All heavy atoms as an XYZ file, in Angstrom:
770
protein
N       0.823     -1.165      0.000
C       0.000      0.000      0.000
C       0.879      1.245      0.000
O       1.929      1.284      0.602
C      -0.846     -0.029      1.253
C      -2.083      0.722      1.115
S      -3.050      0.329      2.562
C      -4.533      0.856      1.986
N       0.422      2.289     -0.696
C       1.232      3.491     -0.792
C       0.816      4.503      0.256
O      -0.268      4.458      0.818
C       1.096      4.079     -2.191
O      -0.228      4.516     -2.388
N       1.708      5.408      0.508
C       1.471      6.462      1.483
C       0.506      7.483      0.866
O       0.762      7.998     -0.220
C       2.805      7.094      1.850
C       2.683      8.034      3.032
O       1.598      8.280      3.532
N       3.823      8.543      3.464
N      -0.596      7.848      1.521
C      -1.556      8.778      0.930
C      -1.013     10.200      0.785
O      -1.516     10.979     -0.014
C      -2.740      8.749      1.880
C      -2.320      8.039      3.090
C      -1.052      7.312      2.781
N       0.017     10.570      1.521
C       0.561     11.920      1.402
C       1.441     12.069      0.154
O       1.735     13.168     -0.256
C       1.361     12.286      2.645
O       2.464     11.419      2.770
N       1.871     10.986     -0.441
C       2.679     11.024     -1.663
C       1.826     10.566     -2.836
O       1.509      9.392     -2.956
C       3.893     10.109     -1.524
C       4.861     10.536     -0.460
C       6.025      9.573     -0.346
O       6.164      8.696     -1.223
O       6.789      9.697      0.622
N       1.440     11.525     -3.711
C       0.609     11.112     -4.851
C       1.437     10.291     -5.838
O       2.638     10.495     -5.993
C       0.152     12.429     -5.464
C       1.183     13.411     -5.044
C       1.702     12.942     -3.702
N       0.777      9.381     -6.480
C       1.474      8.555     -7.473
C       1.618      9.340     -8.769
O       0.665      9.927     -9.265
C       0.687      7.272     -7.724
C       0.705      6.327     -6.561
C       0.035      5.009     -6.902
O      -0.028      4.689     -8.101
O      -0.406      4.338     -5.978
N       2.812      9.354     -9.297
C       3.082     10.018    -10.564
C       2.964      8.958    -11.647
O       3.704      7.978    -11.647
C       4.479     10.659    -10.576
C       4.572     11.693     -9.462
C       4.772     11.285    -11.922
C       5.947     12.266     -9.279
N       2.020      9.158    -12.576
C       1.867      8.144    -13.614
C       3.076      8.134    -14.544
O       3.703      9.157    -14.797
C       0.598      8.572    -14.356
C       0.433     10.010    -14.044
C       1.084     10.240    -12.713
N       3.385      6.970    -15.043
C       4.498      6.837    -15.982
C       4.116      7.464    -17.323
O       2.981      7.395    -17.759
C       4.836      5.354    -16.181
C       5.495      4.720    -14.982
C       6.881      5.295    -14.748
O       7.580      5.657    -15.676
N       7.272      5.375    -13.485
N       5.092      8.088    -17.967
C       4.871      8.719    -19.256
C       4.856      7.639    -20.333
O       5.767      6.825    -20.424
C       5.999      9.720    -19.516
C       5.753     10.625    -20.671
C       6.856     11.661    -20.795
O       7.965     11.271    -21.180
O       6.593     12.826    -20.491
N       3.842      7.656    -21.151
C       3.745      6.653    -22.215
C       4.713      7.013    -23.325
O       5.090      8.184    -23.494
C       2.309      6.580    -22.768
O       1.987      7.839    -23.360
C       1.312      6.257    -21.676
N       5.123      6.047    -24.135
C       6.045      6.354    -25.236
C       5.470      7.349    -26.244
O       6.193      8.196    -26.779
C       6.282      4.999    -25.890
C       5.950      3.994    -24.851
C       4.901      4.618    -23.980
N       4.167      7.279    -26.477
C       3.553      8.225    -27.421
C       3.592      9.653    -26.881
O       3.849     10.600    -27.618
C       2.089      7.827    -27.715
C       1.948      6.546    -28.480
C       1.882      5.333    -27.544
O       1.897      5.466    -26.323
N       1.841      4.150    -28.150
N       3.337      9.791    -25.587
C       3.372     11.124    -24.978
C       4.792     11.680    -24.958
O       5.016     12.868    -25.205
C       2.808     11.062    -23.550
C       2.616     12.389    -22.841
C       1.666     13.278    -23.630
C       2.098     12.155    -21.440
N       5.778     10.826    -24.703
C       7.168     11.244    -24.720
C       7.575     11.694    -26.121
O       8.230     12.722    -26.293
C       8.064     10.095    -24.252
C       9.522     10.499    -24.095
C      10.403      9.366    -23.571
N       9.797      8.669    -22.446
C       9.590      7.337    -22.413
N       9.955      6.587    -23.422
N       9.031      6.777    -21.368
N       7.148     10.947    -27.148
C       7.439     11.314    -28.540
C       6.789     12.647    -28.890
O       7.417     13.511    -29.509
C       6.959     10.219    -29.490
C       7.102     10.506    -30.980
C       8.573     10.617    -31.358
C       6.410      9.440    -31.792
N       5.536     12.821    -28.481
C       4.838     14.068    -28.765
C       5.530     15.253    -28.092
O       5.705     16.315    -28.692
C       3.385     13.970    -28.287
C       2.521     15.198    -28.517
C       2.398     15.483    -30.007
C       1.157     15.009    -27.885
N       5.940     15.073    -26.845
C       6.636     16.148    -26.124
C       7.941     16.515    -26.816
O       8.269     17.694    -26.999
C       6.902     15.718    -24.684
C       7.556     16.806    -23.836
C       7.684     16.432    -22.373
N       8.231     15.112    -22.144
C       9.544     14.837    -22.065
N      10.418     15.785    -22.217
N       9.960     13.608    -21.845
N       8.697     15.523    -27.257
C       9.962     15.797    -27.946
C       9.728     16.457    -29.298
O      10.495     17.330    -29.720
C      10.760     14.508    -28.108
C      11.330     14.034    -26.796
C      12.148     12.800    -26.951
N      12.662     12.379    -25.641
C      13.187     11.216    -25.410
N      13.269     10.314    -26.378
N      13.630     10.912    -24.215
N       8.676     16.069    -29.994
C       8.369     16.688    -31.290
C       7.979     18.158    -31.121
O       8.393     19.012    -31.914
C       7.256     15.913    -31.996
C       7.722     14.576    -32.535
S       6.388     13.572    -33.210
C       5.756     14.600    -34.491
N       7.215     18.463    -30.084
C       6.832     19.856    -29.818
C       8.057     20.676    -29.451
O       8.218     21.810    -29.917
C       5.748     19.920    -28.720
C       5.541     21.342    -28.230
C       4.442     19.339    -29.225
N       8.942     20.133    -28.648
C      10.174     20.843    -28.294
C      11.043     21.074    -29.529
O      11.613     22.150    -29.705
C      10.953     20.066    -27.228
C      10.239     19.947    -25.900
S      10.185     21.486    -25.018
C      11.847     21.541    -24.413
N      11.151     20.068    -30.384
C      11.929     20.210    -31.614
C      11.336     21.255    -32.538
O      12.055     22.076    -33.127
N      10.002     21.244    -32.688
C       9.342     22.237    -33.539
C       9.542     23.641    -32.982
O       9.777     24.584    -33.743
C       7.851     21.920    -33.648
C       7.014     22.883    -34.484
C       7.511     22.892    -35.921
C       5.553     22.496    -34.423
N       9.493     23.794    -31.683
C       9.728     25.100    -31.065
C      11.147     25.584    -31.349
O      11.359     26.747    -31.709
C       9.491     25.020    -29.549
O       8.162     24.561    -29.312
C       9.692     26.366    -28.893
N      12.116     24.699    -31.233
C      13.511     25.072    -31.503
C      13.699     25.449    -32.969
O      14.380     26.440    -33.288
C      14.443     23.922    -31.119
N      13.075     24.709    -33.877
C      13.192     25.014    -35.307
C      12.545     26.357    -35.622
O      13.087     27.153    -36.398
C      12.572     23.878    -36.155
C      12.399     24.294    -37.590
C      13.431     22.628    -36.057
N      11.399     26.635    -35.029
C      10.727     27.910    -35.277
C      11.547     29.085    -34.744
O      11.668     30.119    -35.411
C       9.334     27.906    -34.652
C       8.353     27.032    -35.402
S       6.748     26.943    -34.615
C       6.235     28.628    -34.651
N      12.126     28.954    -33.567
C      12.968     30.025    -33.020
C      14.195     30.236    -33.908
O      14.564     31.362    -34.225
C      13.373     29.701    -31.564
C      12.156     29.795    -30.656
C      14.490     30.626    -31.080
C      12.391     29.290    -29.251
N      14.810     29.143    -34.342
C      15.953     29.250    -35.248
C      15.575     29.917    -36.565
O      16.310     30.739    -37.102
N      14.407     29.573    -37.109
C      13.949     30.177    -38.361
C      13.716     31.666    -38.234
O      14.058     32.439    -39.127
N      13.133     32.092    -37.119
C      12.908     33.519    -36.900
C      14.243     34.252    -36.782
O      14.419     35.334    -37.350
C      12.033     33.744    -35.644
C      12.031     35.204    -35.217
C      10.618     33.276    -35.899
N      15.193     33.670    -36.079
C      16.506     34.309    -35.939
C      17.241     34.398    -37.272
O      17.853     35.424    -37.587
C      17.356     33.556    -34.914
C      16.881     33.646    -33.467
C      17.748     32.770    -32.572
C      16.895     35.075    -32.987
N      17.180     33.334    -38.078
C      17.827     33.355    -39.392
C      17.165     34.384    -40.301
O      17.851     35.137    -41.009
C      17.801     31.948    -40.029
C      18.163     31.993    -41.497
C      18.739     31.013    -39.283
N      15.836     34.447    -40.290
C      15.125     35.432    -41.109
C      15.498     36.850    -40.700
O      15.766     37.703    -41.553
C      13.609     35.226    -40.980
O      13.281     33.890    -41.371
C      12.844     36.203    -41.844
N      15.534     37.116    -39.418
C      15.917     38.439    -38.931
C      17.345     38.783    -39.341
O      17.620     39.893    -39.800
C      15.768     38.498    -37.409
C      16.137     39.825    -36.824
C      15.316     40.922    -36.975
C      17.327     39.979    -36.123
C      15.658     42.143    -36.445
C      17.684     41.194    -35.589
C      16.845     42.282    -35.743
N      18.261     37.831    -39.206
C      19.659     38.069    -39.584
C      19.781     38.347    -41.081
O      20.529     39.246    -41.489
C      20.520     36.872    -39.189
N      19.058     37.616    -41.907
C      19.121     37.850    -43.351
C      18.573     39.213    -43.725
O      19.118     39.891    -44.603
C      18.364     36.750    -44.094
C      19.046     35.394    -44.124
C      18.132     34.355    -44.771
C      20.363     35.473    -44.874
N      17.508     39.632    -43.076
C      16.958     40.963    -43.358
C      17.967     42.039    -42.987
O      18.196     42.983    -43.747
C      15.625     41.159    -42.617
C      14.538     40.288    -43.260
C      15.200     42.617    -42.615
C      13.241     40.251    -42.499
N      18.591     41.910    -41.837
C      19.581     42.905    -41.405
C      20.774     42.926    -42.354
O      21.251     43.985    -42.751
C      20.035     42.611    -39.956
C      21.257     43.421    -39.584
C      18.901     42.887    -38.997
N      21.242     41.757    -42.774
C      22.393     41.688    -43.678
C      22.049     42.295    -45.033
O      22.831     43.058    -45.607
C      22.872     40.231    -43.826
C      23.516     39.763    -42.528
C      23.840     40.084    -44.996
C      23.786     38.268    -42.480
N      20.874     41.979    -45.559
C      20.488     42.499    -46.869
C      20.301     44.010    -46.861
O      20.628     44.685    -47.820
C      19.198     41.829    -47.352
C      19.314     40.365    -47.626
C      19.968     40.133    -48.917
N      19.071     40.585    -49.962
C      19.144     40.206    -51.203
N      20.068     39.366    -51.561
N      18.308     40.665    -52.103
N      19.775     44.551    -45.787
C      19.547     45.992    -45.731
C      20.805     46.774    -45.381
O      20.906     47.949    -45.697
C      18.438     46.311    -44.726
C      17.042     45.828    -45.109
C      16.049     46.169    -44.004
C      16.593     46.428    -46.422
N      21.754     46.152    -44.752
C      22.957     46.868    -44.324
C      23.875     47.224    -45.484
O      24.551     48.249    -45.440
C      23.723     46.029    -43.305
N      23.922     46.419    -46.529
C      24.867     46.681    -47.613
C      24.239     47.441    -48.775
O      24.804     47.517    -49.840
C      25.484     45.369    -48.112
C      24.463     44.452    -48.762
O      23.264     44.728    -48.648
O      24.885     43.469    -49.382
N      23.103     48.048    -48.586
C      22.430     48.755    -49.668
C      22.547     50.263    -49.544
O      21.748     51.002    -50.103
C      20.974     48.349    -49.703
C      20.821     46.838    -49.889
C      19.494     46.506    -50.340
N      19.366     46.975    -51.701
C      18.812     46.302    -52.664
N      18.335     45.131    -52.433
N      18.705     46.807    -53.869
N      23.520     50.733    -48.813
C      23.655     52.168    -48.635
C      24.355     52.777    -49.847
O      25.405     52.308    -50.278
C      24.468     52.486    -47.369
O      25.727     51.819    -47.460
C      23.740     52.020    -46.127
N      23.774     53.801    -50.427
C      24.401     54.443    -51.580
C      25.600     55.278    -51.155
O      25.668     55.771    -50.026
C      23.296     55.322    -52.149
C      22.408     55.597    -50.998
C      22.486     54.393    -50.107
N      26.530     55.438    -52.060
C      27.710     56.246    -51.771
C      27.664     57.518    -52.608
O      27.425     57.481    -53.805
C      28.999     55.477    -52.080
O      28.969     55.063    -53.444
C      29.124     54.267    -51.186
N      27.882     58.616    -51.965
C      27.946     59.915    -52.623
C      29.234     60.602    -52.196
O      29.793     60.290    -51.142
C      26.757     60.794    -52.200
C      25.423     60.513    -52.861
C      24.346     61.395    -52.247
C      25.491     60.760    -54.346
N      29.711     61.535    -53.011
C      30.905     62.280    -52.597
C      30.592     63.161    -51.390
O      29.435     63.461    -51.088
C      31.237     63.115    -53.833
C      29.993     63.178    -54.624
C      29.239     61.930    -54.328
N      31.630     63.569    -50.690
C      31.445     64.409    -49.510
C      30.854     65.769    -49.863
O      30.032     66.303    -49.137
C      32.780     64.615    -48.797
C      33.299     63.309    -48.205
O      32.466     62.430    -47.902
O      34.522     63.191    -48.052
N      31.290     66.322    -50.996
C      30.787     67.626    -51.428
C      30.435     67.558    -52.903
O      31.122     66.914    -53.692
C      31.824     68.714    -51.216
C      32.052     69.068    -49.770
C      33.003     70.238    -49.649
O      33.860     70.442    -50.508
N      32.854     71.013    -48.595
N      29.378     68.270    -53.264
C      28.961     68.399    -54.658
C      28.995     69.884    -54.988
O      28.383     70.697    -54.288
C      27.537     67.826    -54.865
C      27.090     68.028    -56.293
C      27.496     66.364    -54.484
N      29.700     70.224    -56.037
C      29.797     71.625    -56.433
C      28.680     71.953    -57.410
O      28.674     71.501    -58.557
C      31.156     71.904    -57.074
C      32.292     71.798    -56.081
C      33.608     72.219    -56.691
O      33.596     73.064    -57.615
O      34.638     71.710    -56.250
N      27.717     72.741    -56.931
C      26.594     73.172    -57.760
C      26.917     74.524    -58.378
O      27.716     75.287    -57.832
C      25.324     73.274    -56.913
C      24.828     71.977    -56.273
C      23.621     72.259    -55.389
C      24.477     70.963    -57.339
N      26.291     74.844    -59.513
C      26.496     76.170    -60.108
C      26.051     77.270    -59.133
O      25.277     77.030    -58.209
C      25.611     76.148    -61.353
C      25.400     74.714    -61.652
C      25.463     73.996    -60.353
N      26.538     78.477    -59.368
C      26.244     79.595    -58.469
C      24.743     79.820    -58.337
O      24.004     79.852    -59.321
C      26.901     80.877    -58.989
C      28.411     80.797    -58.874
O      28.890     80.025    -58.017
O      29.102     81.496    -59.635
N      24.298     79.987    -57.104
C      22.896     80.297    -56.837
C      21.973     79.092    -56.813
O      20.799     79.231    -56.518
N      22.456     77.919    -57.134
C      21.599     76.729    -57.160
C      21.619     76.046    -55.794
O      22.666     75.925    -55.161
C      22.066     75.764    -58.233
N      20.452     75.610    -55.370
C      20.320     74.880    -54.108
C      19.652     73.540    -54.403
O      18.686     73.472    -55.159
C      19.480     75.665    -53.100
C      20.094     76.966    -52.711
N      21.136     77.062    -51.831
C      19.813     78.240    -53.111
C      21.468     78.326    -51.686
N      20.683     79.069    -52.461
N      20.164     72.489    -53.808
C      19.643     71.141    -54.059
C      18.279     70.964    -53.416
O      18.046     71.383    -52.284
C      20.612     70.103    -53.523
N      17.374     70.328    -54.168
C      16.047     70.018    -53.670
C      15.895     68.508    -53.502
O      15.311     68.041    -52.539
C      14.957     70.552    -54.630
C      13.577     70.146    -54.176
C      15.058     72.049    -54.758
N      16.460     67.740    -54.457
C      16.361     66.271    -54.405
C      17.595     65.663    -55.050
O      18.277     66.298    -55.855
C      15.110     65.804    -55.120
N      17.870     64.421    -54.691
C      19.011     63.691    -55.248
C      18.543     62.295    -55.612
O      17.771     61.680    -54.894
C      20.164     63.587    -54.216
C      21.301     62.740    -54.741
C      20.656     64.953    -53.832
N      19.011     61.795    -56.747
C      18.776     60.407    -57.124
C      20.090     59.810    -57.596
O      20.960     60.517    -58.092
C      17.674     60.277    -58.189
O      17.372     58.906    -58.381
C      18.099     60.889    -59.504
N      20.228     58.497    -57.421
C      21.501     57.847    -57.678
C      21.318     56.745    -58.694
O      20.414     55.913    -58.577
C      22.080     57.264    -56.374
C      22.228     58.372    -55.335
C      23.399     56.574    -56.620
C      22.521     57.875    -53.963
N      22.181     56.724    -59.715
C      22.208     55.648    -60.700
C      23.425     54.768    -60.480
O      24.087     54.839    -59.448
N      23.725     53.921    -61.473
C      24.848     52.999    -61.316
C      26.191     53.725    -61.331
O      27.053     53.443    -60.500
C      24.838     51.938    -62.428
O      24.795     52.595    -63.690
C      23.638     51.024    -62.270
N      26.391     54.651    -62.268
C      27.659     55.380    -62.321
C      27.436     56.887    -62.437
O      28.261     57.598    -62.947
C      28.528     54.867    -63.472
C      27.826     54.995    -64.812
O      26.662     55.366    -64.874
N      28.533     54.683    -65.877
N      26.288     57.348    -61.971
C      25.961     58.773    -61.992
C      25.029     59.095    -60.834
O      24.458     58.217    -60.205
C      25.290     59.167    -63.310
C      24.049     58.380    -63.612
C      23.968     57.212    -64.308
C      22.731     58.675    -63.182
N      22.679     56.768    -64.340
C      21.883     57.651    -63.666
C      22.159     59.699    -62.441
C      20.522     57.626    -63.432
C      20.785     59.678    -62.209
C      19.984     58.652    -62.709
N      24.907     60.367    -60.548
C      23.892     60.836    -59.614
C      23.358     62.157    -60.139
O      24.036     62.890    -60.845
C      24.405     60.955    -58.180
C      25.590     61.854    -57.989
C      25.434     63.193    -57.671
C      26.889     61.369    -58.117
C      26.518     64.019    -57.497
C      27.979     62.185    -57.948
C      27.786     63.510    -57.638
O      28.865     64.324    -57.475
N      22.101     62.422    -59.855
C      21.439     63.626    -60.354
C      20.969     64.466    -59.176
O      20.503     63.932    -58.168
C      20.265     63.262    -61.242
N      21.100     65.765    -59.334
C      20.655     66.712    -58.317
C      19.608     67.607    -58.957
O      19.847     68.220    -59.985
C      21.835     67.565    -57.791
C      21.346     68.585    -56.781
C      22.915     66.689    -57.209
N      18.437     67.666    -58.355
C      17.385     68.570    -58.807
C      17.551     69.851    -58.005
O      17.628     69.819    -56.777
C      15.988     67.954    -58.582
C      14.909     68.915    -59.053
C      15.872     66.615    -59.292
N      17.609     70.969    -58.713
C      17.842     72.258    -58.048
C      16.541     73.037    -57.946
O      15.550     72.729    -58.613
C      18.886     73.080    -58.812
O      18.404     73.339    -60.137
C      20.210     72.341    -58.885
N      16.580     74.089    -57.125
C      15.384     74.905    -56.924
C      15.090     75.821    -58.103
O      14.014     76.406    -58.178
C      15.500     75.706    -55.627
C      16.707     76.623    -55.625
O      17.543     76.528    -56.549
O      16.823     77.424    -54.684
N      16.003     75.949    -59.040
C      15.745     76.760    -60.232
C      15.333     75.883    -61.422
O      15.574     76.220    -62.569
C      16.955     77.630    -60.575
C      18.224     76.832    -60.793
O      18.197     75.613    -60.567
O      19.239     77.433    -61.188
N      14.695     74.746    -61.138
C      14.113     73.832    -62.131
C      15.136     73.301    -63.130
O      14.936     73.340    -64.339
C      12.950     74.513    -62.877
C      11.783     74.790    -61.953
O      11.592     74.015    -61.000
O      11.057     75.775    -62.190
N      16.220     72.788    -62.609
C      17.226     72.119    -63.437
C      17.550     70.769    -62.825
O      17.473     70.582    -61.618
C      18.507     72.942    -63.542
C      18.389     74.154    -64.412
C      19.736     74.806    -64.617
N      20.232     75.336    -63.333
C      21.446     75.812    -63.157
N      22.305     75.797    -64.159
N      21.814     76.277    -61.993
N      17.935     69.841    -63.681
C      18.446     68.551    -63.230
C      19.905     68.488    -63.664
O      20.213     68.557    -64.853
C      17.646     67.381    -63.844
C      16.177     67.480    -63.461
C      18.234     66.051    -63.382
C      15.291     66.482    -64.162
N      20.787     68.369    -62.701
C      22.218     68.317    -62.969
C      22.683     66.880    -62.780
O      22.521     66.295    -61.705
C      22.976     69.244    -62.026
C      22.501     70.705    -62.009
C      23.203     71.471    -60.909
C      22.727     71.351    -63.360
N      23.256     66.301    -63.825
C      23.712     64.914    -63.774
C      25.233     64.912    -63.679
O      25.916     65.466    -64.546
C      23.222     64.135    -65.013
C      21.695     64.184    -65.059
C      23.721     62.697    -64.972
C      21.094     63.621    -66.302
N      25.738     64.271    -62.611
C      27.167     64.229    -62.344
C      27.698     62.814    -62.525
O      26.988     61.831    -62.304
C      27.459     64.677    -60.909
C      27.139     66.116    -60.646
C      25.889     66.489    -60.173
C      28.082     67.098    -60.864
C      25.596     67.810    -59.910
C      27.801     68.424    -60.607
C      26.552     68.785    -60.134
N      28.977     62.700    -62.891
C      29.659     61.420    -62.962
C      30.007     60.985    -61.537
O      30.504     61.782    -60.747
C      30.917     61.531    -63.816
C      31.563     60.201    -64.054
O      30.882     59.302    -64.588
O      32.746     60.046    -63.704
N      29.749     59.733    -61.221
C      29.964     59.274    -59.850
C      31.451     59.136    -59.515
O      31.865     59.383    -58.386
C      29.265     57.934    -59.650
C      29.027     57.575    -58.217
C      28.308     56.245    -58.120
C      27.107     56.358    -57.247
N      26.420     55.082    -57.070
N      32.273     58.752    -60.470
C      33.690     58.532    -60.170
C      34.480     59.842    -60.127
O      35.317     60.031    -59.247
C      34.324     57.579    -61.205
O      34.118     58.108    -62.516
C      33.700     56.202    -61.098
N      34.228     60.734    -61.063
C      35.005     61.977    -61.112
C      34.322     63.132    -60.399
O      34.994     64.072    -59.971
C      35.260     62.390    -62.576
O      34.000     62.655    -63.210
C      36.008     61.307    -63.319
N      32.998     63.104    -60.282
C      32.267     64.186    -59.648
C      32.027     65.371    -60.562
O      31.527     66.403    -60.124
N      32.360     65.239    -61.838
C      32.189     66.343    -62.786
C      30.795     66.315    -63.389
O      30.182     65.264    -63.548
C      33.238     66.268    -63.876
C      34.628     66.468    -63.332
C      35.632     66.615    -64.418
C      36.991     66.846    -63.761
N      37.998     67.228    -64.675
N      30.314     67.500    -63.757
C      29.001     67.643    -64.356
C      28.985     67.027    -65.741
O      29.781     67.368    -66.596
C      28.626     69.129    -64.419
C      27.249     69.458    -64.989
C      26.163     68.931    -64.074
C      27.114     70.966    -65.160
N      28.081     66.072    -65.963
C      27.928     65.441    -67.271
C      26.937     66.177    -68.142
O      27.169     66.395    -69.327
C      27.385     64.016    -67.100
C      28.365     62.945    -66.923
C      27.630     61.641    -67.157
N      28.343     60.529    -66.621
C      27.871     59.304    -66.572
N      26.667     59.049    -66.995
N      28.592     58.340    -66.085
N      25.780     66.491    -67.530
C      24.685     67.049    -68.316
C      23.813     67.915    -67.436
O      23.658     67.653    -66.244
C      23.858     65.884    -68.905
C      22.764     66.274    -69.818
C      22.032     65.043    -70.376
O      22.366     63.916    -70.060
N      21.038     65.286    -71.194
N      23.209     68.928    -68.029
C      22.264     69.776    -67.335
C      20.980     69.803    -68.146
O      20.998     70.059    -69.346
C      22.818     71.202    -67.201
O      21.867     72.026    -66.586
N      19.859     69.514    -67.496
C      18.561     69.462    -68.176
C      17.650     70.494    -67.530
O      17.472     70.497    -66.311
C      17.941     68.060    -68.056
C      16.589     68.010    -68.737
C      18.862     66.987    -68.590
N      17.085     71.391    -68.370
C      16.132     72.362    -67.862
C      14.736     71.747    -67.855
O      14.298     71.143    -68.827
C      16.124     73.621    -68.740
C      17.422     74.407    -68.619
O      17.995     74.386    -67.528
O      17.829     75.036    -69.614
N      14.039     71.904    -66.740
C      12.675     71.385    -66.611
C      11.731     72.538    -66.892
O      11.840     73.608    -66.309
C      12.445     70.827    -65.190
C      11.027     70.311    -65.053
C      13.437     69.749    -64.871
N      10.816     72.298    -67.810
C       9.857     73.373    -68.184
C       8.535     73.178    -67.502
O       8.083     72.137    -67.231
C       9.662     73.376    -69.687
C      10.943     73.720    -70.410
C      10.746     73.734    -71.916
O       9.607     73.832    -72.368
O      11.754     73.649    -72.609
């Protein structure tokens, strides 16, 4: 006869043990997947920063309103309705387009 103050702990069945291990494994895989996804997003976004020269010499009286960057050029839209296209490697003005 058993002591009434000590409750009997039922033995874990093999199916229940398998289910518990499968749930633990799935939890570990899901946590790993979230961490890998987060790391990939951070890595992909970190190396996409555009490079521009420290200074851009605009014509007299022109002030930059917007900038866009291409593969080997960048364009500056000025407040006097011009688009100035510069070479990315040399920084020299390639073309000036008047916006009407």
